C-alpha positions in Angstrom: 200.6 -153.7 213.5 202.0 -152.9 210.1 198.7 -154.1 208.6 196.8 -151.7 210.8 199.0 -148.8 209.8 198.6 -149.7 206.1 194.8 -150.0 206.4 194.7 -146.6 208.0 196.8 -145.1 205.2 194.5 -146.5 202.7 191.5 -145.1 204.5 193.0 -141.6 204.7 193.9 -141.8 201.0 190.3 -142.8 200.1 188.9 -140.0 202.3 191.2 -137.4 200.7 190.2 -138.6 197.2 186.5 -138.4 198.1 186.9 -134.9 199.5 188.5 -133.8 196.2 185.8 -135.6 194.2 182.8 -134.0 195.9 183.4 -130.4 194.7 184.2 -131.7 191.3 180.9 -133.6 191.1 179.0 -130.6 192.3 180.7 -128.5 189.6 179.7 -131.1 187.0 176.1 -131.0 188.2 176.2 -127.2 187.9 177.6 -127.5 184.3 174.8 -130.0 183.4 172.1 -127.8 184.8 173.6 -124.8 182.9 173.7 -126.9 179.7 170.1 -128.0 180.2 169.0 -124.4 180.6 170.8 -123.6 177.4 169.1 -126.5 175.6 165.7 -125.3 176.9 166.4 -121.9 175.4 167.5 -123.4 172.1 164.3 -125.4 171.9 162.3 -122.2 172.3 164.4 -120.5 169.7 163.9 -123.3 167.2 160.2 -122.7 167.3 160.9 -119.2 165.9 163.3 -120.5 163.2 162.4 -120.3 159.5 161.5 -123.7 158.0 164.3 -125.9 156.7 165.3 -124.8 153.2 164.2 -121.1 153.7 166.5 -119.0 151.6 169.5 -117.9 153.6 168.2 -119.0 157.0 169.8 -121.6 159.3 168.5 -121.3 162.9 166.5 -124.4 162.5 169.7 -126.4 162.2 171.3 -125.1 165.4 173.2 -127.8 167.3 172.1 -128.8 170.8 175.1 -127.1 172.4 176.1 -123.6 171.3 178.5 -121.1 172.8 178.8 -117.4 172.4 182.0 -118.2 170.5 182.4 -120.0 167.2 185.5 -121.2 165.5 185.1 -121.9 161.8 188.7 -122.0 160.6 192.0 -123.5 161.6 195.6 -122.5 160.9 195.5 -124.9 158.0 192.8 -123.1 156.2 193.6 -121.0 153.2 192.9 -117.3 153.6 193.5 -114.4 156.0 192.5 -115.3 159.6 189.8 -113.0 161.0 188.1 -112.6 164.3 184.9 -110.6 164.6 183.5 -109.7 168.0 180.5 -107.7 169.1 177.6 -107.2 171.5 173.9 -107.6 170.7 171.7 -105.0 172.3 168.0 -104.8 172.7 166.0 -102.4 170.6 166.9 -99.5 172.9 170.5 -99.9 171.7 171.8 -99.9 175.3 170.7 -103.0 177.2 172.5 -106.2 176.5 170.4 -108.9 174.7 171.4 -112.4 176.1 170.4 -115.7 174.6 170.1 -114.3 171.1 171.0 -116.8 168.4 173.2 -115.6 165.5 173.5 -117.8 162.4 176.1 -116.7 160.0 177.9 -117.9 156.9 180.3 -116.7 154.1 182.3 -117.8 151.1 185.8 -119.1 151.2 188.8 -117.2 149.9 187.8 -117.9 146.3 184.2 -116.6 146.7 182.6 -120.1 146.8 180.1 -121.4 149.4 179.6 -125.1 149.3 181.9 -127.5 147.6 181.3 -131.2 146.9 179.3 -132.6 149.8 179.4 -129.5 151.9 176.2 -127.8 153.1 174.6 -125.3 150.7 176.0 -122.4 152.8 179.5 -124.0 152.7 181.9 -124.9 155.5 182.2 -121.4 156.8 178.9 -121.3 158.7 178.1 -121.4 162.4 175.9 -120.4 165.3 176.4 -118.4 168.4 174.2 -117.8 171.4 175.0 -114.5 173.1 176.1 -114.7 176.7 174.6 -112.8 179.6 176.4 -109.7 178.5 175.1 -110.0 174.9 178.6 -110.9 173.6 179.5 -113.0 170.6 182.7 -113.8 168.8 183.7 -115.8 165.7 187.0 -116.8 164.2 187.2 -117.6 160.5 188.9 -116.4 157.4 188.2 -113.2 155.4 185.7 -114.1 152.6 186.0 -113.1 149.0 183.6 -111.7 146.4 181.7 -114.1 144.2 183.9 -115.2 141.2 183.8 -112.8 138.2 181.4 -110.3 139.9 181.6 -106.9 141.5 179.6 -107.9 144.6 181.3 -106.9 147.8 182.6 -109.7 150.0 180.2 -110.2 153.0 179.2 -112.3 155.9 175.4 -113.1 156.0 173.8 -113.0 159.5 170.4 -113.9 160.9 169.1 -113.4 164.4 166.5 -115.4 166.3 165.3 -115.1 169.9 162.8 -116.8 172.2 160.4 -113.9 171.4 161.4 -113.1 167.8 161.3 -114.9 164.5 164.4 -115.5 162.6 165.2 -112.6 160.3 168.1 -111.0 158.3 170.2 -108.2 159.6 172.7 -106.3 157.5 175.6 -108.4 156.3 179.1 -107.6 157.5 181.1 -105.8 154.8 184.7 -104.6 154.8 185.7 -100.9 154.6 188.6 -101.5 152.1 186.4 -103.5 149.7 186.3 -101.5 146.4 183.1 -103.2 145.4 181.0 -101.7 148.2 178.3 -99.7 146.4 177.0 -96.2 147.3 173.6 -97.9 148.0 175.2 -100.3 150.5 176.8 -97.5 152.3 173.6 -95.6 152.4 171.6 -98.5 153.8 174.3 -99.7 156.3 172.9 -100.0 159.8 169.2 -99.9 158.7 168.7 -103.5 159.9 170.8 -104.3 162.9 171.9 -100.8 163.8 175.4 -99.6 164.4 178.0 -100.0 161.6 178.1 -103.3 159.6 181.0 -102.1 157.4 184.1 -103.1 159.4 187.5 -101.6 159.3 189.7 -104.6 160.0 193.0 -104.1 161.8 195.8 -106.7 161.6 197.5 -107.5 164.8 201.1 -108.5 165.3 199.9 -112.1 165.2 198.7 -111.6 161.7 195.0 -111.9 162.5 192.5 -109.4 161.2 190.1 -108.1 163.8 186.9 -106.1 163.7 183.8 -105.2 165.8 180.2 -105.5 164.7 177.7 -104.5 167.4 174.0 -105.3 166.7 170.8 -103.5 167.7 167.8 -105.8 167.6 164.9 -104.4 165.5 161.6 -103.8 167.3 159.4 -106.9 167.2 
């Protein structure tokens, strides 16, 4: 009798475990399908990337899995932590532009890109694929000007889509940078719309934050 009771308990335990596992497996399948869809999009985008080695471009090296968020720095990195958020809009400046690939890179806190065996564009480079709302976000450190120059500190950015070739947009600049030239202020927003010169605000957590919205140029 005790054996019968024990077998029944084991059966109920297995049944309960299976009931829990089924939704989990369905969820995993959904995630896999979503990932595959993203991979298909990235394959199409790669076709519009500039060739490897093209000056300042990087869409061709996009990883197989990309989020709308990118984290380039940790708490151990030297420099002021910075988070930039934004929304990419279609050429009308109003409709969100999902599945737009952003490649970006910048110097370290000393104004240097690659060191030793790092890539040409340095360690502070990454990719983001805008979500269905056109959003993107990256966490990094505030870059510095090139050593012994009067070039304003900046973050390079390119955009690529399934229906548009990779191209530059205005680099992100910083409002309090004394090296921003009158010409840079005059041309700000000509490629990428909105305002690429950011006024960073430091939160109570010590992180600098700014918003850089983007308007896609007409194809």
